[in-house]
C-alpha positions in Angstrom: -0.2 0.1 0.3 1.0 3.3 -1.0 1.2 6.0 1.4 -0.3 9.3 -0.3 0.5 12.9 0.4 -2.8 12.7 2.1 -2.2 10.4 4.6 2.0 11.0 5.2 0.5 14.9 6.3 -2.8 13.1 8.1 0.1 10.4 10.1 1.8 13.5 11.2 -0.6 15.7 11.9 -1.9 12.4 14.4 1.9 12.8 15.5 1.8 16.1 16.5 -1.7 16.0 18.6 -0.1 13.4 20.4 2.9 15.1 21.6 0.8 18.3 22.0 -2.2 16.5 24.6 0.7 15.4 26.2 2.8 18.9 26.6 -0.4 20.6 27.1 -1.2 18.8 30.3 0.6 21.3 32.3 -2.6 23.0 35.0 -1.2 20.6 37.6 3.0 21.0 37.1 5.2 22.8 38.7 2.5 24.0 41.5 2.2 22.9 45.1 -0.5 20.1 44.9 -0.7 20.2 48.7 -3.5 22.4 50.1 -2.8 23.8 53.5 0.6 22.3 53.2 2.0 25.3 54.9 -0.4 25.0 57.6 -1.3 28.9 57.4 -5.5 28.4 56.6 -6.2 27.8 60.4 -5.3 30.0 63.4 -3.0 28.1 65.1 -3.0 27.7 69.3 -1.1 29.6 71.2 -0.2 26.7 73.6 0.0 23.5 71.6 -3.9 22.3 72.0 -5.6 20.8 69.5 -7.7 23.7 67.0 -10.6 21.1 65.6 -10.5 20.2 61.7 -7.1 20.9 60.0 -8.2 22.5 56.8 -7.3 20.5 54.0 -6.7 17.3 55.6 -8.8 14.2 57.7 -6.6 13.7 61.0 -6.2 11.2 63.5 -5.1 11.3 67.1 -4.5 15.1 68.4 -3.0 16.3 65.1 -2.9 20.1 65.1 -1.7 23.5 63.9 0.9 26.0 66.6 2.0 29.2 66.5 5.5 29.7 66.3 6.8 31.2 69.6 3.7 29.1 71.4 4.8 28.3 75.0 3.5 25.4 77.7 4.6 24.5 80.9 6.9 21.8 79.9 9.1 23.9 77.7 9.1 26.0 74.5 7.6 25.4 70.9 9.6 26.0 68.2 10.0 30.1 67.7 9.7 32.4 64.7 13.7 32.6 64.8 14.5 28.9 65.5 15.4 26.4 63.0 13.0 26.0 59.7 11.5 27.5 56.9 13.4 30.9 55.8 9.6 31.9 54.6 7.9 30.5 57.6 4.2 32.1 58.4 2.9 32.2 61.4 2.1 28.4 62.3 3.5 24.9 61.7 2.3 21.2 62.5 2.4 20.0 65.4 1.2 16.0 66.9 -0.9 17.6 69.9 -0.9 16.6 73.4 -1.2 13.1 75.1 -0.8 10.9 72.8 1.7 8.8 71.4 0.8 9.1 67.3 -1.0 11.6 65.2 -1.6 12.1 61.9 -3.5 14.1 58.6 -3.3 12.5 54.9 -5.5 14.2 51.7 -6.0 12.6 48.7 -4.7 14.3 45.5 -6.3 13.3 42.4 -4.2 13.0 39.4 -6.3 11.8 36.9 -6.4 15.6 34.3 -2.1 14.0 33.9 -2.3 11.0 32.9 -0.8 10.7 29.7 2.1 12.4 30.7 2.1 9.6 33.7 2.1 6.6 31.4 4.1 7.4 29.4 6.8 7.5 32.1 7.3 11.2 31.6 6.4 13.2 35.4 9.1 13.4 37.8 7.6 14.6 41.5 9.0 16.3 44.2 7.9 15.7 48.1 9.5 18.4 50.2 9.2 19.4 54.0 10.4 20.9 57.2 10.9 18.2 59.7 11.5 18.6 63.4 11.1 18.0 66.7 11.7 19.3 70.6 15.3 19.4 72.5 17.0 16.6 72.9 13.4 14.1 72.3 13.9 12.1 69.5 9.6 12.7 68.8 9.7 12.8 65.0 7.8 13.8 61.6 7.3 11.1 58.5 5.7 13.1 55.1 4.6 9.8 52.4 3.7 10.1 49.2 1.8 6.8 48.1 0.9 6.5 44.9 -2.1 5.1 44.0 -3.9 3.5 40.5 -7.4 3.4 39.5 -8.7 1.0 42.1 -6.8 3.0 44.9 -4.1 0.2 45.1 -0.6 1.1 45.7 1.7 0.9 43.2 4.6 2.9 45.1 6.2 5.1 47.6 8.1 8.4 48.3 9.0 9.2 51.6 10.9 11.7 53.8 11.6 12.1 57.4 12.4 11.2 59.8 14.7 14.1 61.3 16.0 13.1 64.6 17.4 14.9 67.7 20.8 14.0 66.9 20.0 15.7 63.6 19.1 18.9 65.0 22.2 18.7 67.2 19.2 18.6 70.3 18.0 22.1 69.1 14.0 22.7 69.1 13.4 23.3 64.8 12.8 22.1 61.3 15.1 20.6 59.4 14.5 20.8 55.4 14.2 17.3 54.2 13.3 16.2 49.7 13.4 13.4 47.4 12.3 12.7 44.0 11.7 10.1 41.3 9.2 9.0 38.3 6.0 9.2 39.2 4.7 5.3 38.6 3.1 4.7 35.0 -1.0 4.2 36.2 -0.7 6.1 39.2 -4.2 8.6 39.4 -3.9 9.4 43.1 -1.5 10.7 45.3 -2.0 10.1 49.4 0.1 12.5 51.2 0.3 11.1 54.7 1.9 13.2 57.6 2.5 10.9 60.8 3.9 12.7 63.8 5.0 10.4 66.7 6.3 10.4 70.2 8.9 8.7 72.1 9.3 10.8 75.0 7.6 13.3 77.0 3.8 13.7 77.8 3.0 16.2 74.2 3.7 14.8 70.7 6.3 16.7 69.9 6.4 16.0 66.0 6.5 18.9 64.0 6.1 19.7 60.2 5.3 23.0 57.7 5.5 23.7 54.3 5.1 20.6 52.7 5.2 20.5 49.2 4.3 17.8 46.3 5.2 19.3 43.1 4.7 17.0 39.4 7.0 18.4 36.7 7.0 16.9 32.9 10.0 15.6 31.4 11.2 16.9 28.1 10.5 15.0 25.5 13.9 13.5 24.0 15.9 15.7 21.4 15.6 12.5 19.2 11.4 12.4 19.7 11.4 16.0 18.6 13.5 15.0 15.5 11.8 12.4 14.5 9.1 14.2 13.2 11.2 16.8 10.8 12.6 13.2 10.0 9.3 12.1 8.6 8.5 15.5 6.5 12.0 15.2 4.9 11.0 11.6 3.9 7.7 12.1 2.7 9.0 15.0 0.5 11.3 12.6 -0.7 8.5 10.5 -1.8 7.1 13.2 -3.1 9.5 14.6 -5.4 10.1 11.0 -6.9 6.5 11.0 -8.3 6.7 14.2 -10.2 
């Protein structure tokens, strides 16, 4: 079967449309997908008490939002001058009073960029500031669970914990980050922040500025050169028929 010029250029148009559809699916790319990842959507507690529902998250235990500079009888929470984000706001997440473990999670729908994900051409970056109190080893772990269309886990990325030794036994938060390729077949990402108490009466696992960003991987140069190559072949074929 001969490839007519009409069919050839229709093929080229189809290839270009496919590439464009992948490259155009950029609405959620390069943006933080975690709602209220900076803990600034709520009024933080000045004593570390439970404030009630936390915007954007489903919580367990006494997970709460605390103000920088909050104080309790057992000691001070991180202050605005403590180790932590340079661009911190007023608040951070803490584990809350009288519980050994608390957590918060949210589910992020990424089906709108399925075409990019299923080409294996989408990277993720998970980052946040994690920490704790003084010489205690209370800590925080942030996890991204990649789920398929049946909500089954197909991959995981995590940061933390930051131990008291990492902080030189100073109250505060340190930045941690990880990245990788979003697993093919991912349709949603569950973000879970787990805060754990190991000493004292308060769960001093701390976290702030949590981010999850997706970034499209640039198409290889060879793939971009593929289309001009096909165009050249098409022109040669047209000349031979003349």
